[in-house]
TORPA-4810 file (N, C-alpha, C, O; in nm, 3 decimals):
<nodes>
NODE_1_9.045_1.745_12.357_9.148_1.816_12.290_9.269_1.790_12.271_9.326_1.742_12.369_X
NODE_2_9.348_1.809_12.150_9.471_1.769_12.103_9.537_1.889_12.074_9.476_1.977_12.013_X
NODE_3_9.684_1.909_12.118_9.786_2.027_12.107_9.836_1.979_11.997_9.809_1.861_11.973_X
NODE_4_9.912_2.047_11.910_10.007_2.009_11.822_10.130_2.115_11.834_10.114_2.237_11.838_X
NODE_5_10.227_2.062_11.836_10.348_2.165_11.859_10.470_2.125_11.764_10.532_2.018_11.761_X
NODE_6_10.490_2.251_11.680_10.605_2.204_11.556_10.734_2.255_11.638_10.733_2.330_11.736_X
NODE_7_10.829_2.203_11.582_10.970_2.238_11.592_11.036_2.218_11.478_10.983_2.172_11.378_X
NODE_8_11.153_2.252_11.486_11.253_2.230_11.378_11.307_2.325_11.261_11.409_2.307_11.195_X
NODE_9_11.198_2.451_11.249_11.212_2.525_11.150_11.351_2.628_11.177_11.430_2.612_11.270_X
NODE_10_11.358_2.729_11.079_11.489_2.777_11.097_11.513_2.847_10.958_11.423_2.851_10.874_X
NODE_11_11.636_2.900_10.937_11.703_2.944_10.840_11.799_2.874_10.738_11.910_2.839_10.779_X
NODE_12_11.769_2.855_10.628_11.867_2.762_10.565_11.941_2.811_10.436_11.882_2.905_10.384_X
NODE_13_12.023_2.782_10.390_12.056_2.827_10.244_12.009_2.746_10.131_12.019_2.624_10.138_X
NODE_14_11.968_2.791_10.047_11.924_2.717_9.908_11.987_2.591_9.897_12.109_2.586_9.916_X
NODE_15_11.908_2.460_9.860_12.010_2.348_9.836_12.001_2.278_9.988_11.987_2.156_9.997_X
NODE_16_12.006_2.335_10.068_12.001_2.277_10.211_11.878_2.176_10.262_11.786_2.135_10.192_X
NODE_17_11.897_2.152_10.381_11.789_2.061_10.456_11.766_2.114_10.567_11.845_2.187_10.628_X
NODE_18_11.617_2.071_10.616_11.577_2.086_10.728_11.478_1.994_10.761_11.417_1.943_10.667_X
NODE_19_11.442_1.953_10.902_11.368_1.837_10.938_11.288_1.892_11.037_11.331_1.925_11.147_X
NODE_20_11.114_1.911_10.981_11.045_1.941_11.105_10.980_1.848_11.149_10.970_1.746_11.081_X
NODE_21_10.919_1.857_11.270_10.872_1.786_11.370_10.740_1.840_11.425_10.720_1.962_11.431_X
NODE_22_10.653_1.755_11.463_10.503_1.813_11.493_10.456_1.704_11.593_10.398_1.603_11.553_X
NODE_23_10.480_1.723_11.714_10.425_1.646_11.848_10.274_1.643_11.884_10.225_1.751_11.914_X
NODE_24_10.205_1.548_11.886_10.087_1.575_11.928_10.070_1.548_12.087_10.151_1.472_12.139_X
NODE_25_9.964_1.611_12.172_9.976_1.602_12.301_9.938_1.461_12.356_9.953_1.437_12.476_X
NODE_26_9.890_1.372_12.272_9.810_1.249_12.305_9.758_1.123_12.193_9.693_1.141_12.090_X
NODE_27_9.783_1.058_12.222_9.766_0.968_12.117_9.616_0.973_12.073_9.519_0.999_12.144_X
NODE_28_9.618_0.938_11.918_9.488_0.977_11.862_9.434_0.831_11.813_9.502_0.757_11.742_X
NODE_29_9.311_0.801_11.856_9.277_0.658_11.844_9.173_0.657_11.705_9.083_0.737_11.679_X
NODE_30_9.205_0.569_11.647_9.113_0.544_11.504_9.186_0.590_11.404_9.303_0.623_11.428_X
NODE_31_9.137_0.600_11.285_9.153_0.674_11.152_9.205_0.785_11.172_9.128_0.859_11.233_X
NODE_32_9.317_0.836_11.145_9.354_0.980_11.131_9.450_0.991_11.029_9.503_0.899_10.965_X
NODE_33_9.472_1.139_11.017_9.606_1.158_10.925_9.647_1.276_10.973_9.575_1.359_11.027_X
NODE_34_9.777_1.286_10.951_9.893_1.393_10.997_9.944_1.462_10.882_9.987_1.396_10.788_X
NODE_35_9.944_1.584_10.879_10.018_1.641_10.769_10.052_1.761_10.804_10.024_1.809_10.914_X
NODE_36_10.136_1.841_10.685_10.183_1.985_10.710_10.115_2.048_10.595_10.067_1.982_10.502_X
NODE_37_10.112_2.181_10.605_10.050_2.260_10.543_10.152_2.387_10.553_10.219_2.393_10.656_X
NODE_38_10.170_2.490_10.452_10.262_2.609_10.457_10.198_2.722_10.409_10.116_2.709_10.318_X
NODE_39_10.224_2.840_10.458_10.200_2.958_10.403_10.281_3.063_10.392_10.338_3.105_10.494_X
NODE_40_10.304_3.129_10.257_10.402_3.207_10.252_10.336_3.356_10.224_10.231_3.362_10.159_X
NODE_41_10.395_3.466_10.270_10.358_3.596_10.277_10.280_3.631_10.143_10.310_3.624_10.024_X
NODE_42_10.167_3.672_10.214_10.069_3.721_10.092_10.006_3.624_10.009_9.944_3.674_9.914_X
NODE_43_10.003_3.505_10.017_9.969_3.388_9.970_9.882_3.282_10.050_9.908_3.256_10.167_X
NODE_44_9.804_3.237_9.999_9.704_3.129_10.096_9.768_3.008_10.135_9.869_2.974_10.073_X
NODE_45_9.718_2.931_10.239_9.774_2.831_10.291_9.780_2.705_10.209_9.671_2.656_10.177_X
NODE_46_9.893_2.643_10.170_9.857_2.540_10.101_9.886_2.412_10.139_9.962_2.412_10.236_X
NODE_47_9.850_2.284_10.095_9.881_2.162_10.125_10.021_2.139_10.126_10.083_2.222_10.060_X
NODE_48_10.093_2.045_10.184_10.250_1.992_10.134_10.214_1.842_10.138_10.232_1.771_10.038_X
NODE_49_10.168_1.797_10.245_10.196_1.662_10.256_10.141_1.586_10.367_10.159_1.639_10.477_X
NODE_50_10.060_1.442_10.366_10.018_1.385_10.489_10.029_1.261_10.467_10.046_1.211_10.356_X
NODE_51_10.018_1.191_10.594_10.019_1.061_10.621_9.911_1.003_10.684_9.869_1.051_10.789_X
NODE_52_9.860_0.902_10.630_9.749_0.821_10.726_9.809_0.756_10.821_9.928_0.726_10.825_X
NODE_53_9.687_0.722_10.939_9.754_0.643_11.030_9.800_0.473_10.992_9.873_0.395_11.053_X
NODE_54_9.727_0.458_10.875_9.789_0.318_10.821_9.935_0.323_10.739_9.990_0.219_10.701_X
NODE_55_9.986_0.445_10.719_10.096_0.459_10.652_10.102_0.495_10.530_10.213_0.497_10.476_X
NODE_56_9.995_0.530_10.462_9.986_0.577_10.327_10.049_0.734_10.344_10.051_0.803_10.446_X
NODE_57_10.099_0.767_10.209_10.161_0.915_10.227_10.112_0.969_10.096_10.096_0.889_10.003_X
NODE_58_10.087_1.091_10.080_10.075_1.199_9.969_10.134_1.321_9.994_10.128_1.384_10.100_X
NODE_59_10.206_1.362_9.869_10.297_1.473_9.871_10.239_1.552_9.768_10.199_1.494_9.667_X
NODE_60_10.228_1.685_9.777_10.213_1.795_9.673_10.308_1.777_9.571_10.418_1.735_9.607_X
NODE_61_10.287_1.803_9.442_10.346_1.771_9.316_10.481_1.908_9.322_10.578_1.897_9.248_X
NODE_62_10.470_2.021_9.410_10.557_2.143_9.398_10.724_2.049_9.515_10.843_2.077_9.511_X
NODE_63_10.659_1.955_9.588_10.761_1.937_9.685_10.805_1.789_9.668_10.895_1.741_9.737_X
NODE_64_10.736_1.713_9.569_10.773_1.561_9.530_10.897_1.557_9.508_10.955_1.647_9.447_X
NODE_65_10.967_1.434_9.561_11.097_1.439_9.525_11.209_1.495_9.612_11.327_1.463_9.623_X
NODE_66_11.122_1.605_9.679_11.223_1.667_9.780_11.192_1.657_9.917_11.287_1.642_9.995_X
NODE_67_11.082_1.662_9.959_11.010_1.641_10.092_10.946_1.504_10.112_10.868_1.457_10.030_X
NODE_68_10.984_1.437_10.230_10.938_1.321_10.311_10.861_1.328_10.419_10.900_1.387_10.520_X
NODE_69_10.764_1.280_10.414_10.675_1.249_10.570_10.675_1.144_10.610_10.662_1.040_10.545_X
NODE_70_10.692_1.156_10.730_10.709_1.016_10.788_10.646_1.032_10.948_10.649_1.146_10.994_X
NODE_71_10.597_0.937_11.025_10.523_0.947_11.171_10.573_0.840_11.255_10.589_0.730_11.201_X
NODE_72_10.597_0.852_11.361_10.645_0.761_11.491_10.533_0.764_11.557_10.502_0.870_11.610_X
NODE_73_10.441_0.640_11.572_10.288_0.666_11.622_10.310_0.633_11.767_10.225_0.660_11.852_X
NODE_74_10.446_0.563_11.800_10.469_0.554_11.953_10.487_0.670_12.014_10.452_0.671_12.132_X
NODE_75_10.539_0.790_11.961_10.604_0.922_11.990_10.474_0.997_11.958_10.479_1.105_12.018_X
NODE_76_10.359_0.985_11.890_10.250_1.081_11.840_10.297_1.187_11.770_10.242_1.297_11.770_X
NODE_77_10.410_1.156_11.700_10.492_1.270_11.615_10.522_1.219_11.469_10.556_1.108_11.427_X
NODE_78_10.491_1.368_11.391_10.495_1.327_11.234_10.607_1.439_11.187_10.618_1.552_11.232_X
NODE_79_10.674_1.387_11.101_10.823_1.461_11.072_10.792_1.499_10.906_10.701_1.454_10.836_X
NODE_80_10.890_1.590_10.872_10.879_1.638_10.744_11.013_1.687_10.699_11.056_1.802_10.701_X
NODE_81_11.075_1.570_10.654_11.218_1.616_10.590_11.209_1.687_10.470_11.134_1.657_10.377_X
NODE_82_11.297_1.793_10.474_11.293_1.875_10.349_11.425_1.898_10.284_11.505_1.977_10.334_X
NODE_83_11.451_1.835_10.178_11.599_1.832_10.104_11.551_1.929_10.002_11.435_1.955_9.970_X
NODE_84_11.683_1.986_9.950_11.716_2.048_9.827_11.573_2.157_9.808_11.490_2.169_9.719_X
NODE_85_11.594_2.225_9.939_11.548_2.344_9.960_11.550_2.458_9.882_11.660_2.508_9.858_X
NODE_86_11.436_2.515_9.832_11.446_2.648_9.734_11.384_2.790_9.797_11.320_2.797_9.902_X
NODE_87_11.414_2.889_9.718_11.375_3.001_9.788_11.211_3.009_9.819_11.160_3.055_9.921_X
NODE_88_11.147_2.957_9.711_11.017_2.943_9.719_10.925_2.852_9.817_10.803_2.855_9.824_X
NODE_89_11.012_2.773_9.888_10.992_2.705_10.004_10.978_2.783_10.142_10.942_2.737_10.251_X
NODE_90_11.015_2.913_10.110_10.998_2.991_10.238_10.871_3.016_10.282_10.798_3.066_10.197_X
NODE_91_10.807_2.989_10.425_10.684_2.979_10.457_10.662_2.959_10.586_10.761_2.913_10.643_X
NODE_92_10.570_2.976_10.654_10.546_2.949_10.799_10.453_2.794_10.746_10.359_2.780_10.667_X
NODE_93_10.516_2.709_10.818_10.462_2.544_10.797_10.387_2.500_10.944_10.431_2.498_11.059_X
NODE_94_10.261_2.467_10.890_10.178_2.422_10.991_10.145_2.263_10.977_10.118_2.198_10.876_X
NODE_95_10.156_2.220_11.133_10.128_2.069_11.130_9.919_2.065_11.161_9.834_2.141_11.208_X
NODE_96_9.924_1.928_11.098_9.779_1.953_11.089_9.706_1.782_11.129_9.745_1.677_11.078_X
NODE_97_9.626_1.792_11.201_9.578_1.658_11.225_9.424_1.637_11.228_9.347_1.719_11.278_X
NODE_98_9.383_1.507_11.166_9.233_1.510_11.152_9.203_1.354_11.172_9.259_1.257_11.120_X
NODE_99_9.099_1.358_11.263_9.079_1.241_11.332_8.922_1.225_11.257_8.830_1.307_11.260_X
NODE_100_8.925_1.095_11.192_8.809_1.050_11.110_8.713_1.010_11.197_8.596_1.033_11.168_X
NODE_101_8.746_0.938_11.327_8.670_0.901_11.422_8.580_1.020_11.472_8.458_1.008_11.461_X
NODE_102_8.626_1.120_11.518_8.550_1.210_11.565_8.534_1.348_11.484_8.479_1.451_11.523_X
NODE_103_8.584_1.326_11.384_8.558_1.443_11.290_8.598_1.544_11.324_8.537_1.643_11.283_X
NODE_104_8.726_1.563_11.419_8.775_1.678_11.457_8.945_1.710_11.358_9.021_1.645_11.287_X
NODE_105_8.934_1.831_11.406_9.079_1.899_11.291_9.149_1.985_11.389_9.082_2.068_11.450_X
NODE_106_9.271_1.975_11.412_9.363_2.035_11.487_9.458_2.093_11.410_9.500_2.040_11.307_X
NODE_107_9.508_2.232_11.465_9.621_2.285_11.385_9.729_2.316_11.476_9.694_2.360_11.586_X
NODE_108_9.840_2.303_11.456_9.961_2.381_11.517_9.956_2.535_11.518_9.864_2.603_11.472_X
NODE_109_10.072_2.580_11.579_10.086_2.726_11.554_10.207_2.760_11.466_10.250_2.875_11.455_X
NODE_110_10.252_2.670_11.412_10.335_2.717_11.292_10.487_2.721_11.342_10.516_2.747_11.459_X
NODE_111_10.572_2.695_11.252_10.715_2.715_11.257_10.768_2.777_11.128_10.739_2.735_11.016_X
NODE_112_10.843_2.874_11.152_10.929_2.947_11.028_11.024_2.868_10.955_11.110_2.797_11.007_X
NODE_113_11.000_2.885_10.811_11.108_2.821_10.738_11.156_2.923_10.641_11.085_2.959_10.547_X
NODE_114_11.287_2.977_10.663_11.336_3.049_10.546_11.448_3.001_10.505_11.544_2.964_10.572_X
NODE_115_11.429_3.004_10.339_11.525_2.987_10.253_11.609_3.083_10.232_11.549_3.188_10.255_X
NODE_116_11.713_3.105_10.201_11.816_3.221_10.191_11.890_3.172_10.028_11.884_3.055_9.991_X
NODE_117_11.961_3.282_9.940_11.994_3.239_9.856_12.179_3.252_9.880_12.256_3.208_9.795_X
</nodes>
């Protein structure tokens, strides 16, 4: 079992920046991907970005050019740098881990990001 703990959410004005972190409770062996999803009030959860264990990244079009995902394998941590935040970025952000070796998927409890005008 792996626990994921997110941090770094908060209240920020439009145009500002936040950096989210997600720490896994242990190292993940084998190919895997860590990523971020978000869910705004009244909407379905949507994928934001992912980074594979080899370093390849994918980012949703809605945040491309503004959000950057990275990871520190030594710390079992993934980051989401969010710049030029917009009102529509307001959501609960969830960390996700997929282990391709075991076929397991894990979720964090989420961290609230609120962008104000």
